[in-house]
C-alpha positions in Angstrom: -6.9 -56.2 5.6 -7.4 -52.9 3.6 -10.6 -51.1 4.5 -12.1 -48.6 2.0 -14.0 -47.0 5.0 -10.8 -46.0 6.6 -11.4 -43.4 9.3 -8.4 -41.2 9.6 -9.6 -39.3 12.6 -10.0 -42.5 14.6 -6.7 -43.8 13.4 -5.0 -40.5 14.5 -6.6 -40.9 17.9 -5.4 -44.5 18.1 -1.8 -43.5 17.3 -1.8 -40.7 19.9 -3.3 -43.0 22.5 -0.7 -45.6 21.8 2.1 -43.2 22.4 0.6 -42.1 25.6 0.0 -45.7 26.7 3.7 -46.5 26.0 4.8 -43.7 28.3 6.1 -41.1 25.8 5.0 -38.1 27.9 7.5 -38.9 30.7 10.8 -38.9 28.6 9.4 -35.9 26.7 9.2 -34.1 30.1 5.5 -33.5 29.8 2.3 -34.5 31.4 -0.2 -36.5 29.4 -2.4 -33.5 28.8 0.6 -31.4 27.6 1.7 -34.2 25.3 -1.8 -34.6 23.8 -2.1 -30.8 23.4 1.2 -30.7 21.6 0.3 -33.3 19.0 -3.4 -32.9 18.6 -3.1 -30.0 16.1 -1.9 -32.5 13.5 -5.2 -34.3 13.6 -7.0 -32.3 10.9 -4.0 -32.5 8.6 -4.0 -36.3 9.0 -7.6 -36.4 8.0 -7.1 -34.1 5.0 -3.9 -35.7 3.9 -5.2 -39.2 3.9 -8.5 -38.6 2.3 -9.6 -41.4 0.0 -6.9 -43.7 1.4 -7.5 -47.4 2.0 -6.9 -48.7 5.5 -3.6 -50.0 6.8 -2.1 -53.3 5.9 0.9 -55.1 7.4 3.1 -53.5 4.7 1.6 -50.1 4.1 -0.2 -47.5 6.2 -2.0 -44.2 5.2 0.0 -42.0 7.6 2.2 -42.0 10.7 2.4 -39.6 13.6 6.1 -39.2 13.8 7.9 -38.0 17.0 11.5 -36.8 16.7 14.5 -37.0 18.9 13.8 -33.4 19.8 10.9 -34.8 21.8 12.1 -38.3 22.9 15.6 -39.7 22.3 16.1 -42.6 19.9 17.4 -45.1 22.5 14.3 -44.5 24.6 12.0 -44.9 21.7 13.5 -48.2 20.4 13.2 -49.5 23.9 9.4 -48.9 23.7 8.9 -51.0 20.5 7.9 -54.7 20.4 7.0 -57.1 17.6 3.3 -57.8 17.0 2.0 -60.0 19.7 5.3 -60.1 21.6 6.5 -58.5 24.8 10.3 -58.4 24.4 11.3 -54.8 23.8 13.5 -53.4 21.1 17.3 -52.7 21.4 20.0 -50.7 19.8 22.6 -52.8 18.0 25.9 -52.9 19.8 27.6 -51.8 16.6 25.4 -48.7 16.5 26.5 -46.9 19.7 24.2 -44.2 21.1 27.0 -41.6 20.6 26.7 -42.3 16.8 23.0 -41.5 16.6 23.2 -37.7 16.7 25.4 -37.8 13.6 22.6 -39.3 11.4 20.4 -36.7 9.8 17.7 -36.7 7.1 19.2 -36.7 3.6 19.0 -33.4 1.6 16.2 -34.8 -0.6 13.8 -34.9 2.3 11.9 -31.9 3.5 11.5 -32.9 7.1 9.6 -30.3 9.1 11.4 -28.9 12.2 10.1 -29.5 15.6 9.0 -32.4 17.9 6.5 -34.1 15.6 5.0 -34.2 12.1 2.9 -36.4 9.8 4.3 -38.8 7.2 1.9 -40.2 4.5 1.5 -43.4 2.5 4.3 -45.3 4.2 5.4 -48.7 2.8 8.0 -51.1 4.2 9.5 -51.5 0.7 9.3 -55.3 0.2 10.1 -54.8 -3.5 13.6 -53.7 -2.5 14.5 -56.9 -0.7 17.8 -58.2 -2.0 18.4 -54.8 -3.6 21.2 -52.5 -2.4 19.9 -49.4 -0.7 21.8 -47.4 -3.3 19.8 -48.9 -6.1 16.6 -48.8 -4.1 17.0 -45.1 -3.6 17.5 -44.5 -7.3 14.5 -46.5 -8.2 12.1 -45.1 -5.6 12.8 -41.5 -6.7 11.7 -42.4 -10.2 8.4 -43.4 -8.7 8.0 -40.1 -6.8 8.7 -41.8 -3.5 11.4 -41.1 -1.0 13.0 -43.2 1.8 12.1 -42.8 5.4 14.3 -41.7 8.4 15.2 -43.3 11.7 12.5 -41.3 13.4 9.9 -42.4 10.8 11.0 -46.0 11.0 10.6 -46.0 14.8 7.1 -44.5 14.4 6.3 -47.2 11.9 7.1 -50.2 14.2 5.8 -48.4 17.3 2.4 -47.6 15.8 2.1 -50.6 13.5 4.2 -53.4 15.1 3.1 -55.9 12.4 5.1 -53.9 9.9 8.3 -55.5 11.1 8.2 -59.3 10.4 10.5 -62.2 9.6 12.1 -61.5 6.2 10.1 -58.3 6.0 12.6 -55.9 7.6 13.7 -52.6 6.2 16.5 -50.0 5.7 16.0 -46.4 6.7 17.8 -44.8 3.7 16.5 -41.4 4.6 19.0 -41.0 7.5 22.7 -40.8 6.7 25.8 -39.6 8.5 28.2 -39.0 5.6 29.7 -42.5 5.3 28.4 -45.7 3.7 26.3 -46.8 6.6 22.5 -47.0 6.3 20.3 -47.4 9.4 17.9 -50.4 9.4 15.3 -52.1 11.6 15.3 -55.8 11.8 14.4 -58.6 14.2 16.9 -60.1 16.6 16.1 -62.7 19.3 12.4 -61.9 19.1 12.6 -58.2 19.3 13.1 -55.1 17.0 16.7 -54.0 16.6 17.9 -50.7 15.2 21.3 -51.2 13.5 22.9 -50.4 10.3 24.0 -52.0 7.0 26.0 -50.8 4.0 24.7 -48.6 1.3 25.9 -50.9 -1.5 25.0 -54.3 0.1 21.8 -56.3 -0.6 20.1 -58.6 1.9 17.4 -61.0 1.1 15.5 -60.2 4.3 15.9 -56.4 4.1 13.9 -54.0 1.9 14.0 -50.2 1.9 11.0 -48.4 3.3 9.4 -45.5 1.3 6.8 -42.8 1.7 5.1 -40.0 0.0 7.6 -37.1 -0.2 5.1 -34.7 1.5 5.5 -34.2 5.3 3.3 -31.9 7.4 4.6 -30.3 10.5 3.1 -28.5 13.5 3.8 -25.0 12.3 
């Protein structure tokens, strides 16, 4: 449930602790202390940027601590995701080979900070865009001063808030594209998260398009 007494500092610490508990420092080539030292400078910005926010719900969260493929590769991060209350780990769809992943980049409308990590604010899984083609969802969200989220941001969402990915509440990641008609998406397959792709012009009743505040805050 939403909580008007949301404590952003505590939530930042929880997110950082979860990444450590999941084992992120090892694939990042860092010790736990090095990993914490790298990301902790974002803590003050998380508190400032989410001031006045309500607490997280299943569908919407005040901010996410996003790690990028510069820090930990996508296949290793999807393998560290689970659904809420489940143990089966996430997978990469067989139609989305790992060799394809480096070709997907943030769309030009997004101002994604360079570097290994950054903050994303007011993230929503975009249920209102279920059964709406990602192309139409992108057009609508921009009129509301919202923008889509990327693969890195979607992985952060389900890693730090596993309840965000639920039956008939899955979401496209329209913020990452590779120049063709494919759109990455996160959905559920055999009781686990799956990172795959759908088509830019195809609607699905179970698939929305996640959105966020356009402002992203980096380490520098």
